All heavy atoms as a GROMACS GRO file, in nm:
protein
  608
    1MET      N    1  19.357   4.786  21.580
    1MET     CA    2  19.376   4.644  21.595
    1MET      C    3  19.305   4.597  21.720
    1MET      O    4  19.307   4.663  21.822
    1MET     CB    5  19.526   4.614  21.606
    1MET     CG    6  19.553   4.467  21.598
    1MET     SD    7  19.681   4.400  21.708
    1MET     CE    8  19.633   4.453  21.867
    2ARG      N    9  19.241   4.484  21.710
    2ARG     CA   10  19.174   4.431  21.828
    2ARG      C   11  19.244   4.306  21.878
    2ARG      O   12  19.324   4.246  21.808
    2ARG     CB   13  19.026   4.405  21.800
    2ARG     CG   14  19.000   4.307  21.689
    2ARG     CD   15  18.850   4.300  21.658
    2ARG     NE   16  18.824   4.175  21.593
    2ARG     CZ   17  18.774   4.068  21.652
    2ARG    NH1   18  18.738   4.073  21.777
    2ARG    NH2   19  18.755   3.956  21.587
    3GLU      N   20  19.209   4.267  21.997
    3GLU     CA   21  19.270   4.152  22.060
    3GLU      C   22  19.233   4.023  21.984
    3GLU      O   23  19.118   4.004  21.948
    3GLU     CB   24  19.219   4.144  22.204
    3GLU     CG   25  19.280   4.037  22.286
    3GLU     CD   26  19.235   4.044  22.430
    3GLU    OE1   27  19.174   4.144  22.472
    3GLU    OE2   28  19.261   3.948  22.502
    4PRO      N   29  19.331   3.935  21.960
    4PRO     CA   30  19.299   3.809  21.890
    4PRO      C   31  19.211   3.720  21.978
    4PRO      O   32  19.229   3.713  22.099
    4PRO     CB   33  19.436   3.745  21.866
    4PRO     CG   34  19.528   3.810  21.963
    4PRO     CD   35  19.472   3.945  21.992
    5ASP      N   36  19.112   3.654  21.916
    5ASP     CA   37  19.017   3.572  21.992
    5ASP      C   38  19.040   3.422  21.977
    5ASP      O   39  18.959   3.342  22.022
    5ASP     CB   40  18.874   3.608  21.953
    5ASP     CG   41  18.848   3.589  21.804
    5ASP    OD1   42  18.940   3.547  21.730
    5ASP    OD2   43  18.736   3.618  21.761
    6SER      N   44  19.151   3.385  21.915
    6SER     CA   45  19.187   3.244  21.902
    6SER      C   46  19.338   3.235  21.882
    6SER      O   47  19.403   3.334  21.847
    6SER     CB   48  19.115   3.180  21.782
    6SER     OG   49  19.166   3.234  21.661
    7LEU      N   50  19.390   3.116  21.903
    7LEU     CA   51  19.534   3.095  21.881
    7LEU      C   52  19.568   3.120  21.734
    7LEU      O   53  19.670   3.182  21.703
    7LEU     CB   54  19.576   2.954  21.924
    7LEU     CG   55  19.723   2.920  21.904
    7LEU    CD1   56  19.814   3.016  21.979
    7LEU    CD2   57  19.751   2.776  21.946
    8GLU      N   58  19.481   3.078  21.645
    8GLU     CA   59  19.504   3.099  21.502
    8GLU      C   60  19.511   3.249  21.470
    8GLU      O   61  19.600   3.294  21.397
    8GLU     CB   62  19.392   3.034  21.421
    8GLU     CG   63  19.412   3.048  21.271
    8GLU     CD   64  19.302   2.979  21.193
    8GLU    OE1   65  19.259   2.869  21.232
    8GLU    OE2   66  19.260   3.036  21.091
    9ALA      N   67  19.419   3.327  21.526
    9ALA     CA   68  19.421   3.472  21.504
    9ALA      C   69  19.546   3.535  21.566
    9ALA      O   70  19.605   3.628  21.510
    9ALA     CB   71  19.294   3.536  21.563
   10PHE      N   72  19.587   3.483  21.681
   10PHE     CA   73  19.709   3.531  21.746
   10PHE      C   74  19.830   3.505  21.658
   10PHE      O   75  19.914   3.594  21.639
   10PHE     CB   76  19.725   3.463  21.882
   10PHE     CG   77  19.854   3.495  21.952
   10PHE    CD1   78  19.875   3.619  22.009
   10PHE    CD2   79  19.955   3.400  21.960
   10PHE    CE1   80  19.995   3.649  22.072
   10PHE    CE2   81  20.074   3.429  22.024
   10PHE     CZ   82  20.094   3.554  22.080
   11LEU      N   83  19.841   3.386  21.602
   11LEU     CA   84  19.954   3.353  21.514
   11LEU      C   85  19.954   3.443  21.391
   11LEU      O   86  20.059   3.488  21.345
   11LEU     CB   87  19.951   3.206  21.475
   11LEU     CG   88  19.974   3.107  21.588
   11LEU    CD1   89  19.953   2.965  21.539
   11LEU    CD2   90  20.111   3.122  21.650
   12HIS      N   91  19.836   3.469  21.338
   12HIS     CA   92  19.824   3.559  21.223
   12HIS      C   93  19.874   3.699  21.260
   12HIS      O   94  19.949   3.761  21.185
   12HIS     CB   95  19.680   3.564  21.173
   12HIS     CG   96  19.660   3.652  21.057
   12HIS    ND1   97  19.700   3.618  20.929
   12HIS    CD2   98  19.608   3.778  21.048
   12HIS    CE1   99  19.673   3.718  20.846
   12HIS    NE2  100  19.617   3.816  20.916
   13LEU      N  101  19.834   3.746  21.377
   13LEU     CA  102  19.878   3.877  21.426
   13LEU      C  103  20.030   3.881  21.440
   13LEU      O  104  20.095   3.977  21.397
   13LEU     CB  105  19.812   3.908  21.560
   13LEU     CG  106  19.859   4.035  21.627
   13LEU    CD1  107  19.740   4.122  21.663
   13LEU    CD2  108  19.940   4.003  21.750
   14VAL      N  109  20.088   3.776  21.498
   14VAL     CA  110  20.235   3.770  21.513
   14VAL      C  111  20.301   3.779  21.376
   14VAL      O  112  20.396   3.856  21.357
   14VAL     CB  113  20.278   3.640  21.586
   14VAL    CG1  114  20.429   3.620  21.578
   14VAL    CG2  115  20.230   3.642  21.731
   15GLY      N  116  20.250   3.703  21.281
   15GLY     CA  117  20.306   3.705  21.146
   15GLY      C  118  20.297   3.842  21.082
   15GLY      O  119  20.395   3.891  21.023
   16GLU      N  120  20.180   3.904  21.092
   16GLU     CA  121  20.158   4.034  21.030
   16GLU      C  122  20.236   4.146  21.098
   16GLU      O  123  20.303   4.224  21.032
   16GLU     CB  124  20.008   4.069  21.033
   16GLU     CG  125  19.924   3.986  20.939
   16GLU     CD  126  19.949   4.021  20.794
   16GLU    OE1  127  19.950   4.141  20.761
   16GLU    OE2  128  19.966   3.928  20.715
   17GLU      N  129  20.225   4.154  21.228
   17GLU     CA  130  20.286   4.266  21.302
   17GLU      C  131  20.438   4.255  21.312
   17GLU      O  132  20.506   4.357  21.316
   17GLU     CB  133  20.226   4.276  21.443
   17GLU     CG  134  20.080   4.315  21.444
   17GLU     CD  135  20.055   4.458  21.401
   17GLU    OE1  136  20.145   4.543  21.419
   17GLU    OE2  137  19.946   4.486  21.350
   18LEU      N  138  20.489   4.133  21.319
   18LEU     CA  139  20.634   4.115  21.336
   18LEU      C  140  20.702   4.073  21.206
   18LEU      O  141  20.823   4.053  21.203
   18LEU     CB  142  20.662   4.012  21.446
   18LEU     CG  143  20.602   4.043  21.582
   18LEU    CD1  144  20.643   3.936  21.682
   18LEU    CD2  145  20.642   4.180  21.632
   19ASP      N  146  20.623   4.058  21.101
   19ASP     CA  147  20.675   4.016  20.971
   19ASP      C  148  20.754   3.885  20.982
   19ASP      O  149  20.866   3.874  20.932
   19ASP     CB  150  20.761   4.127  20.910
   19ASP     CG  151  20.784   4.106  20.761
   19ASP    OD1  152  20.699   4.042  20.695
   19ASP    OD2  153  20.889   4.151  20.711
   20LEU      N  154  20.692   3.789  21.053
   20LEU     CA  155  20.752   3.657  21.068
   20LEU      C  156  20.662   3.553  21.003
   20LEU      O  157  20.540   3.565  21.009
   20LEU     CB  158  20.769   3.620  21.217
   20LEU     CG  159  20.865   3.704  21.299
   20LEU    CD1  160  20.859   3.661  21.445
   20LEU    CD2  161  21.007   3.691  21.246
   21ALA      N  162  20.722   3.454  20.943
   21ALA     CA  163  20.645   3.345  20.883
   21ALA      C  164  20.619   3.240  20.990
   21ALA      O  165  20.702   3.154  21.016
   21ALA     CB  166  20.721   3.285  20.766
   22VAL      N  167  20.504   3.251  21.058
   22VAL     CA  168  20.467   3.154  21.160
   22VAL      C  169  20.333   3.092  21.123
   22VAL      O  170  20.247   3.158  21.065
   22VAL     CB  171  20.460   3.216  21.301
   22VAL    CG1  172  20.596   3.262  21.349
   22VAL    CG2  173  20.360   3.328  21.308
   23GLY      N  174  20.318   2.966  21.156
   23GLY     CA  175  20.194   2.895  21.131
   23GLY      C  176  20.160   2.807  21.249
   23GLY      O  177  20.230   2.808  21.351
   24PRO      N  178  20.054   2.729  21.236
   24PRO     CA  179  20.011   2.643  21.346
   24PRO      C  180  20.121   2.551  21.399
   24PRO      O  181  20.127   2.524  21.518
   24PRO     CB  182  19.896   2.563  21.286
   24PRO     CG  183  19.844   2.649  21.175
   24PRO     CD  184  19.964   2.722  21.122
   25GLY      N  185  20.208   2.505  21.313
   25GLY     CA  186  20.317   2.418  21.355
   25GLY      C  187  20.422   2.487  21.441
   25GLY      O  188  20.505   2.422  21.504
   26ASP      N  189  20.418   2.619  21.444
   26ASP     CA  190  20.515   2.696  21.522
   26ASP      C  191  20.462   2.735  21.660
   26ASP      O  192  20.537   2.788  21.742
   26ASP     CB  193  20.554   2.825  21.447
   26ASP     CG  194  20.622   2.795  21.316
   26ASP    OD1  195  20.715   2.712  21.316
   26ASP    OD2  196  20.582   2.854  21.214
   27ALA      N  197  20.336   2.711  21.686
   27ALA     CA  198  20.273   2.759  21.809
   27ALA      C  199  20.343   2.707  21.935
   27ALA      O  200  20.360   2.781  22.032
   27ALA     CB  201  20.126   2.720  21.811
   28ASP      N  202  20.385   2.582  21.934
   28ASP     CA  203  20.447   2.523  22.053
   28ASP      C  204  20.599   2.514  22.043
   28ASP      O  205  20.664   2.462  22.133
   28ASP     CB  206  20.388   2.384  22.080
   28ASP     CG  207  20.242   2.393  22.119
   28ASP    OD1  208  20.208   2.482  22.200
   28ASP    OD2  209  20.161   2.315  22.067
   29ARG      N  210  20.652   2.566  21.937
   29ARG     CA  211  20.797   2.566  21.917
   29ARG      C  212  20.862   2.664  22.014
   29ARG      O  213  20.807   2.770  22.042
   29ARG     CB  214  20.824   2.609  21.774
   29ARG     CG  215  20.965   2.601  21.729
   29ARG     CD  216  20.973   2.658  21.590
   29ARG     NE  217  21.040   2.563  21.505
   29ARG     CZ  218  21.070   2.585  21.380
   29ARG    NH1  219  21.033   2.696  21.322
   29ARG    NH2  220  21.134   2.496  21.312
   30ASP      N  221  20.978   2.628  22.066
   30ASP     CA  222  21.051   2.718  22.155
   30ASP      C  223  21.080   2.848  22.080
   30ASP      O  224  21.120   2.845  21.964
   30ASP     CB  225  21.181   2.652  22.201
   30ASP     CG  226  21.244   2.728  22.317
   30ASP    OD1  227  21.298   2.837  22.293
   30ASP    OD2  228  21.239   2.676  22.429
   31LEU      N  229  21.056   2.960  22.146
   31LEU     CA  230  21.077   3.090  22.081
   31LEU      C  231  21.217   3.103  22.023
   31LEU      O  232  21.234   3.160  21.916
   31LEU     CB  233  21.050   3.203  22.180
   31LEU     CG  234  20.905   3.218  22.227
   31LEU    CD1  235  20.897   3.322  22.338
   31LEU    CD2  236  20.813   3.254  22.112
   32ALA      N  237  21.315   3.050  22.093
   32ALA     CA  238  21.454   3.059  22.045
   32ALA      C  239  21.474   2.985  21.913
   32ALA      O  240  21.568   3.014  21.840
   32ALA     CB  241  21.549   3.003  22.150
   33ASP      N  242  21.384   2.894  21.880
   33ASP     CA  243  21.394   2.816  21.756
   33ASP      C  244  21.313   2.874  21.641
   33ASP      O  245  21.315   2.820  21.530
   33ASP     CB  246  21.351   2.671  21.781
   33ASP     CG  247  21.444   2.599  21.876
   33ASP    OD1  248  21.563   2.636  21.884
   33ASP    OD2  249  21.398   2.505  21.944
   34LEU      N  250  21.239   2.982  21.666
   34LEU     CA  251  21.162   3.045  21.559
   34LEU      C  252  21.254   3.128  21.470
   34LEU      O  253  21.327   3.215  21.522
   34LEU     CB  254  21.053   3.136  21.616
   34LEU     CG  255  20.933   3.070  21.681
   34LEU    CD1  256  20.843   3.175  21.743
   34LEU    CD2  257  20.856   2.986  21.581
   35PRO      N  258  21.253   3.104  21.341
   35PRO     CA  259  21.338   3.184  21.251
   35PRO      C  260  21.303   3.333  21.261
   35PRO      O  261  21.187   3.371  21.251
   35PRO     CB  262  21.305   3.130  21.112
   35PRO     CG  263  21.245   2.995  21.136
   35PRO     CD  264  21.178   3.002  21.269
   36GLY      N  265  21.403   3.414  21.285
   36GLY     CA  266  21.384   3.558  21.291
   36GLY      C  267  21.343   3.611  21.427
   36GLY      O  268  21.331   3.732  21.445
   37TRP      N  269  21.319   3.523  21.525
   37TRP     CA  270  21.274   3.568  21.657
   37TRP      C  271  21.391   3.625  21.736
   37TRP      O  272  21.501   3.570  21.735
   37TRP     CB  273  21.212   3.453  21.734
   37TRP     CG  274  21.154   3.498  21.865
   37TRP    CD1  275  21.213   3.493  21.987
   37TRP    CD2  276  21.027   3.558  21.886
   37TRP    NE1  277  21.131   3.547  22.083
   37TRP    CE2  278  21.015   3.588  22.023
   37TRP    CE3  279  20.921   3.591  21.802
   37TRP    CZ2  280  20.902   3.647  22.078
   37TRP    CZ3  281  20.809   3.649  21.856
   37TRP    CH2  282  20.801   3.677  21.993
   38ASP      N  283  21.367   3.736  21.804
   38ASP     CA  284  21.468   3.792  21.894
   38ASP      C  285  21.395   3.872  22.003
   38ASP      O  286  21.273   3.883  22.002
   38ASP     CB  287  21.570   3.878  21.820
   38ASP     CG  288  21.510   3.996  21.746
   38ASP    OD1  289  21.401   4.044  21.784
   38ASP    OD2  290  21.571   4.041  21.649
   39SER      N  291  21.471   3.927  22.096
   39SER     CA  292  21.411   3.998  22.208
   39SER      C  293  21.335   4.122  22.164
   39SER      O  294  21.237   4.162  22.228
   39SER     CB  295  21.518   4.034  22.312
   39SER     OG  296  21.617   4.116  22.253
   40MET      N  297  21.377   4.183  22.056
   40MET     CA  298  21.305   4.300  22.005
   40MET      C  299  21.166   4.262  21.958
   40MET      O  300  21.070   4.338  21.977
   40MET     CB  301  21.383   4.368  21.892
   40MET     CG  302  21.512   4.434  21.940
   40MET     SD  303  21.486   4.553  22.074
   40MET     CE  304  21.395   4.678  21.990
   41ASN      N  305  21.154   4.143  21.898
   41ASN     CA  306  21.021   4.097  21.857
   41ASN      C  307  20.931   4.077  21.978
   41ASN      O  308  20.812   4.108  21.971
   41ASN     CB  309  21.031   3.966  21.778
   41ASN     CG  310  21.074   3.989  21.636
   41ASN    OD1  311  21.042   4.090  21.577
   41ASN    ND2  312  21.146   3.895  21.580
   42LEU      N  313  20.986   4.028  22.086
   42LEU     CA  314  20.906   4.009  22.207
   42LEU      C  315  20.855   4.143  22.258
   42LEU      O  316  20.736   4.157  22.291
   42LEU     CB  317  20.988   3.938  22.315
   42LEU     CG  318  20.912   3.908  22.444
   42LEU    CD1  319  20.796   3.813  22.418
   42LEU    CD2  320  21.005   3.850  22.548
   43LEU      N  321  20.940   4.244  22.261
   43LEU     CA  322  20.898   4.376  22.306
   43LEU      C  323  20.793   4.435  22.213
   43LEU      O  324  20.694   4.494  22.260
   43LEU     CB  325  21.018   4.470  22.316
   43LEU     CG  326  21.120   4.436  22.424
   43LEU    CD1  327  21.241   4.528  22.413
   43LEU    CD2  328  21.058   4.445  22.562
   44ARG      N  329  20.811   4.420  22.084
   44ARG     CA  330  20.713   4.469  21.987
   44ARG      C  331  20.580   4.397  22.005
   44ARG      O  332  20.474   4.460  22.000
   44ARG     CB  333  20.764   4.451  21.845
   44ARG     CG  334  20.874   4.549  21.809
   44ARG     CD  335  20.937   4.526  21.674
   44ARG     NE  336  20.842   4.510  21.566
   44ARG     CZ  337  20.865   4.437  21.458
   44ARG    NH1  338  20.981   4.374  21.444
   44ARG    NH2  339  20.776   4.426  21.363
   45LEU      N  340  20.586   4.266  22.027
   45LEU     CA  341  20.464   4.188  22.045
   45LEU      C  342  20.387   4.233  22.169
   45LEU      O  343  20.265   4.249  22.166
   45LEU     CB  344  20.496   4.039  22.051
   45LEU     CG  345  20.376   3.946  22.064
   45LEU    CD1  346  20.277   3.965  21.950
   45LEU    CD2  347  20.423   3.801  22.071
   46VAL      N  348  20.457   4.254  22.279
   46VAL     CA  349  20.392   4.300  22.402
   46VAL      C  350  20.323   4.434  22.376
   46VAL      O  351  20.208   4.455  22.416
   46VAL     CB  352  20.492   4.311  22.519
   46VAL    CG1  353  20.431   4.386  22.637
   46VAL    CG2  354  20.536   4.172  22.563
   47THR      N  355  20.389   4.524  22.308
   47THR     CA  356  20.332   4.656  22.277
   47THR      C  357  20.205   4.641  22.193
   47THR      O  358  20.103   4.705  22.221
   47THR     CB  359  20.435   4.743  22.204
   47THR    OG1  360  20.550   4.758  22.287
   47THR    CG2  361  20.379   4.879  22.170
   48VAL      N  362  20.211   4.558  22.091
   48VAL     CA  363  20.095   4.536  22.003
   48VAL      C  364  19.979   4.473  22.081
   48VAL      O  365  19.864   4.515  22.069
   48VAL     CB  366  20.135   4.446  21.884
   48VAL    CG1  367  20.013   4.394  21.809
   48VAL    CG2  368  20.227   4.521  21.789
   49LEU      N  369  20.010   4.373  22.164
   49LEU     CA  370  19.906   4.305  22.241
   49LEU      C  371  19.841   4.398  22.342
   49LEU      O  372  19.719   4.397  22.360
   49LEU     CB  373  19.963   4.182  22.311
   49LEU     CG  374  20.006   4.068  22.220
   49LEU    CD1  375  20.075   3.960  22.301
   49LEU    CD2  376  19.888   4.012  22.142
   50GLU      N  377  19.922   4.480  22.408
   50GLU     CA  378  19.866   4.574  22.506
   50GLU      C  379  19.777   4.677  22.437
   50GLU      O  380  19.672   4.712  22.490
   50GLU     CB  381  19.978   4.641  22.584
   50GLU     CG  382  20.044   4.548  22.684
   50GLU     CD  383  20.151   4.614  22.768
   50GLU    OE1  384  20.201   4.723  22.732
   50GLU    OE2  385  20.187   4.554  22.871
   51ALA      N  386  19.818   4.723  22.321
   51ALA     CA  387  19.736   4.819  22.247
   51ALA      C  388  19.603   4.756  22.206
   51ALA      O  389  19.497   4.818  22.220
   51ALA     CB  390  19.811   4.870  22.125
   52GLY      N  391  19.608   4.633  22.160
   52GLY     CA  392  19.486   4.564  22.118
   52GLY      C  393  19.395   4.528  22.233
   52GLY      O  394  19.272   4.534  22.221
   53ALA      N  395  19.454   4.493  22.346
   53ALA     CA  396  19.375   4.452  22.462
   53ALA      C  397  19.328   4.572  22.544
   53ALA      O  398  19.234   4.560  22.622
   53ALA     CB  399  19.458   4.358  22.551
   54GLY      N  400  19.395   4.684  22.529
   54GLY     CA  401  19.360   4.801  22.606
   54GLY      C  402  19.397   4.791  22.753
   54GLY      O  403  19.338   4.857  22.838
   55ARG      N  404  19.495   4.708  22.782
   55ARG     CA  405  19.541   4.691  22.920
   55ARG      C  406  19.684   4.641  22.919
   55ARG      O  407  19.733   4.591  22.818
   55ARG     CB  408  19.452   4.594  22.997
   55ARG     CG  409  19.454   4.454  22.939
   55ARG     CD  410  19.353   4.363  23.008
   55ARG     NE  411  19.350   4.232  22.951
   55ARG     CZ  412  19.296   4.199  22.835
   55ARG    NH1  413  19.241   4.291  22.760
   55ARG    NH2  414  19.299   4.074  22.791
   56ARG      N  415  19.749   4.653  23.032
   56ARG     CA  416  19.888   4.606  23.045
   56ARG      C  417  19.889   4.455  23.065
   56ARG      O  418  19.800   4.400  23.127
   56ARG     CB  419  19.955   4.674  23.162
   56ARG     CG  420  19.947   4.825  23.150
   56ARG     CD  421  20.067   4.907  23.169
   56ARG     NE  422  20.192   4.849  23.198
   56ARG     CZ  423  20.302   4.870  23.124
   56ARG    NH1  424  20.294   4.943  23.018
   56ARG    NH2  425  20.416   4.819  23.160
   57LEU      N  426  19.992   4.393  23.012
   57LEU     CA  427  20.013   4.250  23.034
   57LEU      C  428  20.122   4.232  23.138
   57LEU      O  429  20.212   4.316  23.149
   57LEU     CB  430  20.056   4.182  22.904
   57LEU     CG  431  19.953   4.177  22.792
   57LEU    CD1  432  20.014   4.114  22.668
   57LEU    CD2  433  19.830   4.100  22.836
   58PRO      N  434  20.116   4.123  23.214
   58PRO     CA  435  20.221   4.098  23.312
   58PRO      C  436  20.351   4.060  23.239
   58PRO      O  437  20.366   3.948  23.189
   58PRO     CB  438  20.166   3.983  23.396
   58PRO     CG  439  20.065   3.916  23.308
   58PRO     CD  440  20.013   4.022  23.217
   59VAL      N  441  20.441   4.156  23.230
   59VAL     CA  442  20.563   4.138  23.151
   59VAL      C  443  20.643   4.017  23.199
   59VAL      O  444  20.696   3.942  23.117
   59VAL     CB  445  20.649   4.266  23.152
   59VAL    CG1  446  20.780   4.245  23.080
   59VAL    CG2  447  20.572   4.381  23.089
   60ARG      N  448  20.647   3.995  23.328
   60ARG     CA  449  20.722   3.880  23.380
   60ARG      C  450  20.668   3.750  23.322
   60ARG      O  451  20.743   3.663  23.280
   60ARG     CB  452  20.717   3.878  23.532
   60ARG     CG  453  20.796   3.762  23.589
   60ARG     CD  454  20.790   3.760  23.742
   60ARG     NE  455  20.887   3.668  23.791
   60ARG     CZ  456  20.999   3.702  23.851
   60ARG    NH1  457  21.027   3.829  23.871
   60ARG    NH2  458  21.084   3.612  23.892
   61ALA      N  459  20.536   3.735  23.317
   61ALA     CA  460  20.474   3.613  23.263
   61ALA      C  461  20.506   3.598  23.114
   61ALA      O  462  20.533   3.488  23.067
   61ALA     CB  463  20.324   3.615  23.286
   62VAL      N  464  20.505   3.709  23.042
   62VAL     CA  465  20.538   3.703  22.900
   62VAL      C  466  20.685   3.665  22.882
   62VAL      O  467  20.718   3.583  22.797
   62VAL     CB  468  20.507   3.837  22.830
   62VAL    CG1  469  20.554   3.836  22.686
   62VAL    CG2  470  20.358   3.868  22.838
   63LEU      N  471  20.774   3.722  22.963
   63LEU     CA  472  20.916   3.690  22.953
   63LEU      C  473  20.945   3.545  22.988
   63LEU      O  474  21.040   3.486  22.935
   63LEU     CB  475  20.998   3.782  23.045
   63LEU     CG  476  21.007   3.928  23.003
   63LEU    CD1  477  21.077   4.009  23.110
   63LEU    CD2  478  21.077   3.942  22.869
   64GLU      N  479  20.866   3.487  23.074
   64GLU     CA  480  20.886   3.348  23.114
   64GLU      C  481  20.828   3.250  23.012
   64GLU      O  482  20.860   3.131  23.016
   64GLU     CB  483  20.824   3.322  23.251
   64GLU     CG  484  20.901   3.392  23.362
   64GLU     CD  485  20.834   3.383  23.498
   64GLU    OE1  486  20.717   3.336  23.506
   64GLU    OE2  487  20.898   3.422  23.597
   65ALA      N  488  20.744   3.298  22.922
   65ALA     CA  489  20.683   3.211  22.820
   65ALA      C  490  20.791   3.157  22.728
   65ALA      O  491  20.883   3.228  22.689
   65ALA     CB  492  20.579   3.290  22.741
   66ARG      N  493  20.778   3.030  22.693
   66ARG     CA  494  20.876   2.965  22.607
   66ARG      C  495  20.825   2.943  22.465
   66ARG      O  496  20.899   2.898  22.378
   66ARG     CB  497  20.918   2.830  22.666
   66ARG     CG  498  20.981   2.836  22.803
   66ARG     CD  499  21.106   2.921  22.814
   66ARG     NE  500  21.201   2.893  22.708
   66ARG     CZ  501  21.285   2.983  22.658
   66ARG    NH1  502  21.288   3.104  22.705
   66ARG    NH2  503  21.367   2.951  22.561
   67SER      N  504  20.696   2.972  22.441
   67SER     CA  505  20.638   2.950  22.308
   67SER      C  506  20.530   3.054  22.282
   67SER      O  507  20.484   3.123  22.373
   67SER     CB  508  20.578   2.809  22.298
   67SER     OG  509  20.464   2.799  22.381
   68LEU      N  510  20.487   3.061  22.158
   68LEU     CA  511  20.378   3.152  22.124
   68LEU      C  512  20.248   3.109  22.192
   68LEU      O  513  20.169   3.193  22.234
   68LEU     CB  514  20.361   3.159  21.972
   68LEU     CG  515  20.476   3.224  21.897
   68LEU    CD1  516  20.459   3.208  21.746
   68LEU    CD2  517  20.490   3.371  21.934
   69THR      N  518  20.228   2.978  22.207
   69THR     CA  519  20.110   2.930  22.278
   69THR      C  520  20.110   2.980  22.421
   69THR      O  521  20.005   3.023  22.473
   69THR     CB  522  20.104   2.775  22.277
   69THR    OG1  523  20.092   2.731  22.142
   69THR    CG2  524  19.987   2.723  22.356
   70GLU      N  525  20.224   2.979  22.486
   70GLU     CA  526  20.232   3.027  22.624
   70GLU      C  527  20.206   3.178  22.632
   70GLU      O  528  20.142   3.225  22.726
   70GLU     CB  529  20.367   2.991  22.686
   70GLU     CG  530  20.381   2.843  22.714
   70GLU     CD  531  20.514   2.806  22.777
   70GLU    OE1  532  20.584   2.895  22.831
   70GLU    OE2  533  20.549   2.687  22.772
   71ILE      N  534  20.255   3.253  22.535
   71ILE     CA  535  20.228   3.397  22.534
   71ILE      C  536  20.078   3.421  22.514
   71ILE      O  537  20.017   3.504  22.582
   71ILE     CB  538  20.309   3.469  22.424
   71ILE    CG1  539  20.459   3.463  22.456
   71ILE    CG2  540  20.263   3.616  22.410
   71ILE    CD1  541  20.549   3.517  22.347
   72TYR      N  542  20.017   3.344  22.424
   72TYR     CA  543  19.873   3.357  22.403
   72TYR      C  544  19.796   3.322  22.530
   72TYR      O  545  19.696   3.388  22.565
   72TYR     CB  546  19.827   3.269  22.286
   72TYR     CG  547  19.680   3.278  22.260
   72TYR    CD1  548  19.622   3.398  22.215
   72TYR    CD2  549  19.597   3.170  22.282
   72TYR    CE1  550  19.487   3.407  22.193
   72TYR    CE2  551  19.461   3.179  22.260
   72TYR     CZ  552  19.407   3.298  22.214
   72TYR     OH  553  19.271   3.307  22.193
   73SER      N  554  19.843   3.224  22.604
   73SER     CA  555  19.778   3.187  22.730
   73SER      C  556  19.783   3.301  22.830
   73SER      O  557  19.687   3.323  22.905
   73SER     CB  558  19.845   3.063  22.790
   73SER     OG  559  19.819   2.951  22.709
   74VAL      N  560  19.894   3.372  22.835
   74VAL     CA  561  19.905   3.489  22.923
   74VAL      C  562  19.799   3.592  22.883
   74VAL      O  563  19.728   3.645  22.968
   74VAL     CB  564  20.046   3.552  22.916
   74VAL    CG1  565  20.051   3.686  22.989
   74VAL    CG2  566  20.150   3.456  22.972
   75LEU      N  567  19.785   3.615  22.755
   75LEU     CA  568  19.686   3.710  22.704
   75LEU      C  569  19.545   3.666  22.744
   75LEU      O  570  19.465   3.747  22.791
   75LEU     CB  571  19.699   3.723  22.554
   75LEU     CG  572  19.606   3.820  22.483
   75LEU    CD1  573  19.631   3.962  22.530
   75LEU    CD2  574  19.622   3.809  22.332
   76GLU      N  575  19.515   3.539  22.727
   76GLU     CA  576  19.382   3.487  22.762
   76GLU      C  577  19.352   3.500  22.911
   76GLU      O  578  19.240   3.532  22.949
   76GLU     CB  579  19.370   3.340  22.723
   76GLU     CG  580  19.345   3.316  22.577
   76GLU     CD  581  19.309   3.172  22.553
   76GLU    OE1  582  19.386   3.082  22.595
   76GLU    OE2  583  19.204   3.149  22.493
   77ARG      N  584  19.451   3.474  22.994
   77ARG     CA  585  19.431   3.482  23.139
   77ARG      C  586  19.401   3.624  23.184
   77ARG      O  587  19.340   3.645  23.288
   77ARG     CB  588  19.553   3.428  23.215
   77ARG     CG  589  19.565   3.278  23.212
   77ARG     CD  590  19.667   3.228  23.311
   77ARG     NE  591  19.800   3.285  23.296
   77ARG     CZ  592  19.898   3.231  23.225
   77ARG    NH1  593  19.880   3.118  23.160
   77ARG    NH2  594  20.017   3.290  23.220
   78GLN      N  595  19.446   3.721  23.107
   78GLN     CA  596  19.426   3.861  23.143
   78GLN      C  597  19.296   3.917  23.088
   78GLN      O  598  19.262   4.032  23.113
   78GLN     CB  599  19.544   3.946  23.092
   78GLN     CG  600  19.676   3.907  23.153
   78GLN     CD  601  19.673   3.916  23.304
   78GLN    OE1  602  19.634   4.018  23.359
   78GLN    NE2  603  19.712   3.810  23.371
   79ALA      N  604  19.223   3.838  23.012
   79ALA     CA  605  19.097   3.885  22.950
   79ALA      C  606  18.990   3.911  23.054
   79ALA      O  607  18.987   3.860  23.160
   79ALA     CB  608  19.048   3.783  22.848
   0.00000   0.00000   0.00000
């Protein structure tokens, strides 16, 4: 798996890897409001993103993110 190069690709990755039905309308939605989202999904997502990026992500920044867009922004800043 490689690092997503757009928000759309990131959302697709989230849907595929976490088996969640997410689309463009969910990008800015609060994570707590995403159907099926929980802390385990966040940990799984960090693991998947780190594997794809080939580097560690700042976990604190990911934990502070309130939406998928914010998590994607953390990934982009680390590129």
